[in-house]
BADO-448735 format. One record per residue (C-alpha): x, y, z. Coordinates in steps of 0.2 Angstrom, whole numbers, plus 2048, in hexadecimal, padded with zeros to 3 digits. Last residue first. Layout:
<recs>
XYZ/...
</recs>
This chain:
<recs>
690204451/6A020245B/69820A46A/69D21C467/69E227476/68D22B47D/68523C47B/68524748A/679248499/6732574A3/66225C49B/6582554A9/65A2424A4/64924249B/64D252491/65F24B48D/65723B486/64A24547C/658250475/662240470/653239467/64F24945E/66124A458/661238452/65023C449/65724B441/66524143A/659234434/64F24142B/65F248423/66423741C/653235415/65324740D/664246404/67624340A/68423A401/69223640C/6A423E40B/6A324741B/69224F416/68E24E403/67F2573FC/66E2533F4/65F25F3F7/66626F3F0/65C27F3EE/66728B3F7/65D28A407/65E277405/671278406/671282416/66527641E/66E267417/67E26D41F/677270430/66D260430/67C25542A/68825D436/67B25B445/67A249441/68C247440/68E24F451/680244459/688234451/699237458/69223C469/68922B469/67622A467/66E222476/668210472/679209477/67A212487/66920E48D/66C1FB489/67C1FC493/6752044A2/6651F94A3/66E1E84A2/6741E84B3/6621EA4BA/65E1D94B3/64F1D34A8/6501E149A/6441E448C/64D1ED47E/64C1FE475/647207465/6491F8459/64F1FC448/65B1EE442/66A1F8447/6641FB459/65F1E945C/6701E3455/6791EF461/66E1E746F/6741D546A/6861DA469/6861E347A/67D1D4481/68A1C847A/6981D2482/68F1D3493/68D1C0494/6891BD4A6/6761BF4A4/6731B5495/6601B8495/65F1C7489/64D1CE488/6441D1478/6441E146D/6381EF46E/62F1F545E/632205454/62220F456/61220B44D/60C21043C/6061FF437/6131FD429/621203435/61C1F6442/61B1E8435/62C1EC42E/6351EC43F/62B1DD446/62F1D3436/6411D7437/6421D1449/63A1C0444/6461BE435/6551C1441/64F1B544F/6591A6449/6691AF448/6681B345B/67B1B145E/6781AC470/66C19E469/65A19C46C/65618A466/64518945E/63717E464/62918945E/62118E46E/63218E477/63A19946B/62B1A546C/62B1A547F/63D1AA480/63D1B6471/62F1C2478/62F1D046C/6271E1470/6191EB467/6171FE466/60B20C468/5FB20246D/5F0210475/5E8215464/5EA227462/5E123546C/5CF237472/5C4228476/5B721E46D/5BA20C46F/5BC1FF461/5CF202462/5DA1FE454/5E21EE44E/5EE1EF43F/5FD1E944A/5F41D944E/5EE1D643C/6001D8436/6071CD443/5FA1BE441/6071B043E/6131B944B/6061B8458/6011A6455/6131A1455/6151A8466/61E1B746E/6171C8468/6161D2478/6091DF478/60B1F147E/5FC1FA484/5FE20C48A/5F2214496/5EC225491/5DD21F486/5D0226491/5D923249E/5D422A4AF/5C422D4B8/5C321C4BF/5B42154B5/5BA21D4A5/5CC2164A7/5C42054AC/5BA20549C/5C9209491/5D31FC499/5C71EE496/5C31F4484/5D61F5480/5D91E4487/5CB1DD47C/5D11E746D/5E31E146F/5DE1CE471/5D21D0462/5E11D5457/5E81C445A/5F51BA463/5FB1C5471/6061BA47D/6091C848A/6001D848C/60B1E6494/6001F349B/60620649C/6082164A5/6012114B6/60121E4C4/5EE2204C5/5E520F4C4/5E32014B7/5ED1F54C3/5DE1EC4CC/5D11E94BE/5DF1E54B2/5E71D74BC/5D51D04C1/5D11CF4AE/5E21C74AA/5E21BA4B8/5D91AB4B1/5E41AA4A2/5E01AC490/5E21BF490/5F41BD496/5FA1C24A7/5FE1D44AA/60E1DC4A7/60D1ED4B0/6151FD4AA/61D20C4B3/6262194AA/63621F4B2/63922E4BE/62F2284CD/62222E4D9/6182214E2/6072194DC/61120D4D1/6172044E0/6062034E8/5FE1FC4D9/60C1EE4D7/60A1E94E9/5F71E84E7/5F81DD4D8/6051D14E0/5F71C94EC/5EE1C24DC/5FE1BB4D4/6061B34E4/6001A14E3/6031A14D0/6151A64D2/61A1B74CC/6281B94BF/61E1B34B0/60F1BE4B2/60C1CC4BF/61C1D64BA/6201E84BE/6271EE4AD/6331FD4B0/63520B4A3/64321649D/64F20C4A8/6592174B4/65B20B4C3/64E2134CF/63E2094CA/6481F94CA/64D1FB4DD/63B1FE4E3/6351EF4D9/6441E44E0/63F1E94F1/62D1E64EF/62F1D44E8/61E1CE4E2/61E1D94D2/62D1D14CB/6371DE4C2/6391E04AF/6431EF4A8/63D1F7498/64C200491/64E20C482/63D214483/640226480/63022D477/63223B46B/63524D472/62B25C46D/61C256478/60C25E470/60326B47B/
</recs>
């Protein structure tokens, strides 16, 4: 049966896989997805042992989606990471430093064969690449145009991409400022390329200035307005704010409902261009209003139907 609700992926919270208590806490903080890390947050000496900790954590019941960030394909650990973590309980793999379509096809081939070998639904594990190098951005269209060479039911397991600004700015020698003006062109490219490739809206980068909540809010609002569907988070305190901003406000939900109701009535009378609250409304505006209502319905469904829309966030 088709899921009537769109995906709700406002927040992806990283947790170092080698800290069981932090992993356990992260899984209960209200993030839409938690990424248990085997890459940057784990010292070389602990990478292999951490795989077991991650698998055990994802085997337990939870409300959020559970992902694992494996090490990059070019490292000595990636194959072992995938062989260990592709098991029941995992929702997705986050693949860092993706630089070519071949990277995605290789990861897909490995995951597909592990799913078959272990009796898992083939194609069921999500694969989310992080674009975070100059090489990755230079081949962005080809990366997003990649599709599986394997024969499995259902759509391509890559549903969306994510942005890694920290590694990217380091790679090219760029200064990552709190205002983030230097990232604007990169973000637009990700939005446009994702849409052109038929993928979901991408996930924006982490925010590293942990004590500057006002700047975090501005950055997340910027992501929302540009067209991202969510953010990567590196601290538990970021989750609530990011979830709030990416949840339609009460004002937005009420306006969207007025638009849909008025247009439905007008359309039945043969009209396809009207005014609502002094604003011109035609099909593109209606489609956006319906998307707002669908997003809110999906969030309510995930939260057990009890939540209310947010108060306006100065959008």
